[in-house]
N, C-alpha and C positions, 0 to 999 in steps of 0.2 A: 597741930600734931608735931611732936618732936621727931627728930631724925631717927631715933630708936624705934618709935612706933611705926614709922614708914617701912623700915627693914623687916619688922616682925610681920606686918601685913603682906609684904612681898613673899616672904618665906612660906607663909600660910597658903597663899595662892599657888605657889610652886609645888608644895606638897600635895595639894588636891589634884593638880594636873598629873603628877607622877604616880598617883595611887592606881592600883590595878583596877581595870574595868570589869565589872561582873559579867559572867557568861551570858546572862539574859540580855545585857546591853550590847554585847558583841554580835549576837545572832542576827541583828538587823542591819549589819553593815553591807552595803552594795556599792560597787563602783564599776560602771559599764566601760570606762575608758581603759584603765590600766590596773586591773584588780591584782595582778601579780607583783606590783611594785609597792603599794602602800598598805595592802591588807596585812593583818597579822599572819604569822606563820601557819597557824591552824586554819586560817581562812583562805589561804592562797589556793587557787585551783590546781588540781593535779594534772600532770601531763598524761593524757589518755592516748594510748596507741590504738589506732583503728585497725582491726585485723583485715587484711586484704582477702578478697574473694578467691578462693582456691578451687580448682576443679576437683571433683571427686576422683580419687585415685582408684584405678582399676586393680583388680587382683593381679598378682605377679604372673600368674599363668596366662592372663588375658592380655598383658602388655605385649605389643608388637615389637620385635627386635629384628635386626638384620641378620639373617642366617647365613652362615658360611657354607652350608651344605644344602642341596636341593631337598624338596619334600621327601620324607622317608617312604611314604606309600607310593611307589612308582612302578609297581608291577602291573602290567596290563595283560589281562587274560584274554582279551579279544572283545570285539563288539558283539552286541546281542543281535540275534537274527530271529525272525518270527515268520509265521506262515501268513501270507496276505489273505488267503481264503478264510482263515480262522483267526481273527485278531485277538480273541480271548485266550488263545492257547499260550502256554507258558513259553517265554523266550529262552533260547538255548544259546549261551555264549559261544562264539566261534573262536577256537584256539588258533594262535598264529602257526603258520607252516614254514615261514622263513625267518631266520634269526640273525641278528647282528651282535657279535661279541665285542664289547667295549672293554679295553684294558688301559691302565694308566694310573694317574695320581688324582689329586683333588680336582684339577681342571677337567680331567676326563670324566669324572662323575657328573659335572655340569653338562658336559657334552652328551652323555647318555640321556640326561633329562631333556635336553634340547632335541635330540633325535626322536624321542618318543612324542614330543609335541608336534614335530614337523610331519610325522607319519601317522597322525591320528586318523586320517582318511583312508589308510591302508590297513585294515584289520589283519591281513595275512602276515604282516611284518611285526616281529617282536624284538625287543632289545634286552640282551643279557648283560647286565652290569656286573663286571668282575674287577672293578677298580680297587685300589688299595690306597687309603689315606696316608699322606706324608711319605710316600714311597718314591723311588727313583732308581736310576741306573748307577748312580755313584755310591750309594750306601747298600752294598750287597749284604752286609751283616744285619741290616734291619729287614730287608725284603729283597730276595734275589729273583728278579724277573727272568733272568736267563734260565733258571731252573724251574720257575713257576709256570712259564708259558707252555712247555711241553706237557706238564701235568694237567693244566687246565684244559688243553685241547684234547687230551686223552680222556678226561672225565666228561666233557661235553659231547653229547651224541649228535646234536644238530647245530652246526655252525656253517652259515652261508657267506658271511662277511666278517672280517676282523678289522677293528678300528683301534688304533693305538695313539694315545696322547700323553706324553710324559716329559719331564724336564724342569718343572717349576721348583723342585726341591733339590736340584743337582748342582747348586752353587756351593759344593762342599768338596773337601779333600777326599781322595780315594786311598784307602788303606789296603795294602797288599802285604800280608805277613806282618812284619814290624816296620815296614816303610810306609811313609805318608807322602802323597803327592798333591800339591796345591792346585786349585783349579786353573785351567788355561795354560798350564805348563806343557812342555813337549811330551813328557811321560804321561801326564794326566790325559792329554788328548789321545795318545796312543791307546791307553787302556779303555777310555770311554768309547772310542770308535770301535774297538774290538767288541765291546758289549752291545753296541748298536747292531753290528753285523750279526751277532749271535741271536739277538732277539728277532731281527727281521727274517733270518733263515729259519728259525723255529716256527714263525707264523706262516711263512710261505710253504712249509712242509705239509700243511693241511690241504693245500691245493685249492684255496678259495681266494677271492680278491682281498688284498690287504691295503689298508689306507693308514698312512702315518700323518697325523695332523700336527702342524707346527704350533709353536707357542705364540701367544699374543704378547704385546708389550705390558710390562708391569710398571707401577708407579716408582719413579726414580730413574735418573739417567744411567746410573751405573748398573742397576739390575736389568734395565731394558737392554743395555749393551750386552750383558751376559746372555739374555734370552735370544738376541739376534745372533750371537756367536754359536749357540746351540742349534739354532735353526739352520745355519749354514752347514753344520755337520749332518743334521738329519736329511737335508735336501741332497747333499753329496752322496751319502750312503744309500739313500732311497734310489737314486739313479743307478748306482752300482749293483744293487740287489734286486732291481726290478719291482720296486714297491711304489705305489701311488702316493705322492707327497701332496698334501693339502696346505696351502699357505693362507693363513688367516690374519696376518699382521696388519694389512691395510684396512681391515674392517674395524679396528679399535684404536685408531690414531686420529689426530686432528689435522688441520690443513698444513701445519708445520711438521707433520710426521711424528709428533710426540704423543705420549700417553694421554688419553682423555677418559673421563668418567662417564660422559654423556655422548650421545651420538645417534644417528638414525638406526632404527631397528630394522627387522627384515621387511617391514611394510613401508619404510621410509619416514616414519614418525620419530621425532627427537625424543629419546627415552634415556633413562639411566641404565647403563649397560654393566657397570662394575660396582662392586661394593666399596665400603669406606676403607677397607684395608688395602685397596689397590691391587689385589691379586685375583679374587674370586669374581664370579659373575652374578648378576641378577637373573630373574626369569626371562626378561627381555634379552639380556645379553646371551644367555644360554641358547635361546631360540635363534639369535643371529649367528652364533657360533656354529650351530648345526646347519645353517643355510649354505655354508661353503662346502659341506659334505653332501647335502641333500641332492644337488644336481647330479653328482656322480653316482650316488646310490640309485636314484630313479632311473638313470640310464642303464645301469647294470641289472636292475630288477626286471627289465623287459625280457621275457622268455625264460626267466629263471624262477620267478615267484610262482607258487602253486596256490590256487584259490582255497579259501577256508571251507567252502561247501563243494565237494567234488561232484555232487549230483547236478549242480547247475553248470557244469562244464560243457560248452557247446561242441567240443571235439578234442581229439588227441593228435599228437604229432604222428606223422607217417611211420616213424621208427618205433612207435609204442612207448614214447617217453612220457614225461609229465604233461598234463593238459595245459594248454595255452590259455591264460585268462584274457578275456576280451576287454575288461575295464577294471583290472586290478589296480593299476596305477593311474590316477587322474592326470590328464594332459598327455599321456603316452598311449600310442596305439600298438597293440601287439602285431607283429608281422604275420600276414596271412600267406598261406602256402598256395600259390596260384601258378599254374603252368603257363608260361608266356606263349603267346601265339606267334608263329613265324611271320616275319615281316616280308612283304614283296620286294623283289629286287628293284622295281621301277614303279612309280606312281602314275596317276592319270596324266595323259598327254593332251595339252591344249594347243591346237594349231593357231598360228598367228594370222592366217588368212583362211577364209572359208566359213562355213556355218558352224557355230559352236556345238550344234547337235551331233557333229561328227566325232566327238570325243570318244575315244575307245580306251578302256582300262583293261590291261592284260590280266587274265585270270591266274591267280596263284603266283608262281615264280616264272611264268612263261615270259619270253621277251616281248616287248611291245610290238604290235603289228604296224606295218608300214601304211601310212595314210596316203591316199592319192593326192598328187599335186594339183593345185588349182588350175582350172582350164584356161583362164585368161587373167591378165593383170587387172587388178581393180584399183580404182582411185577413190579419193574422198568424195568426188562429185558423181560417181557412178561409173557405168561401163563405157560411156561415150568419151571420145578424145577430148582433151582439154581445149584444143583449138576450135572445136565446133561450138563452144559456148560463147555467147556474146553478152554485152552489157557491162555496166560499171562494176557490178558485184562480181561477175565472172572474171573481169580483168584484174580486180584487186585481190579477190580471195582465192581464185584458182590459178591464174597465171602469174600472180605476184607483181603486177605492173602498178607503178605509182601513178595516181591520177595527176593531170596537169593542174596547176593552181590557177584560180580565176585571176583576171586582171586586177591589179591593185591590192591583192591580199598580201599578208606579211610574208608568205612563202613564195611569192611571185618574184623570181630572180631574173626575169627577162629584161635586158636593157641594151640599147633602146629597142622599141618595138612599135608596131603600128597599132592604132587603137582597135581594141576588140571588145566585143560585147561580153558581158559576164558569163553568158551561157554558151559562147562559141567554143570554148575549150572542152566542154563536157562531151563524151562520146555519145553518139546517137544509139539509143537502146532499140534493138530490133528483136522481133520475136524469133525464137529458135526454129 
């Protein structure tokens, strides 16, 4: 074969190799090792994205979110009472007879919620929430508490306690006419203290106990410092105006005295007390906030609260006042009116010598009667003289004489001496 024939045969074989392969022939191609490298483009495996398992999304109305306000339905009409003799009778709710008026801003609303939870066991106590969201003493143009307090007290017929908690929104300038005064300046402090005094005097005019609850720390060092500054003003003015100041700061800080979101609740269990915004409270935090006020309220409720069922009252005060509840407040006992018995001037007389049966108690307040003196001196050994008793026991126990040591014993200090028998030093016991 010539050289030209060889080249023609080579070109023929190359053309057959480069010719397109029919689709029928391509369908049988498989490669378990690297199919994406050598397979034709239309035979390369596709990149399949495996969908991840997702939880079924609940409806928007059912999704739980962190609320900045306590539950809306917080009105407590009272606990239900029924007749034990007739269990099938319809229960009649007992309406509260003593009311706590709560005033203030957002935090005071949580305080009212905590007070209701704290006094669930006292159906006679009701909470009247008259708080105003985003209010304060600094922004009188938004809500003027100095003017609102007398109007609220005039409108409310039944107010037995007043609780005020405000200041979380007062890190703002005070505007008077066309002048603006920045927070914590001398003029701002003067105006703010004036409004505190006016609010306290308006609440005291009702003639009921007034409690001013201090502010807790908020998240952030600067804002917490402002809250501490306001607490100093509240505490100072409360002492000047005769108002009870309740300090809650230490209940919401950590060991270093800084703001903390978690901490022990009113029962001592570690719970989340503050919300994610660093300002408001959770349900556990609101209950702990009310704990600082609960003790003072329970103390002042004694003798003041009236039972919800007047027919069950065991008695009334001698002056015809309100009935005294016997178990209205758990843990506290209502004072009973008992006439004290006169105490005698002298108690029973116990003679040091003689027969104990001779004890004479003077009747009433009469002076004690004189008791006859003993006829003869008595001794521990009887009426006989001590010298008449004989024997080792009488010598040691009655006369106090030390017995002589036997010869050769460790306490024999005689030196030198004549030999004696071991029993020669013992006294001879004679019959009396």
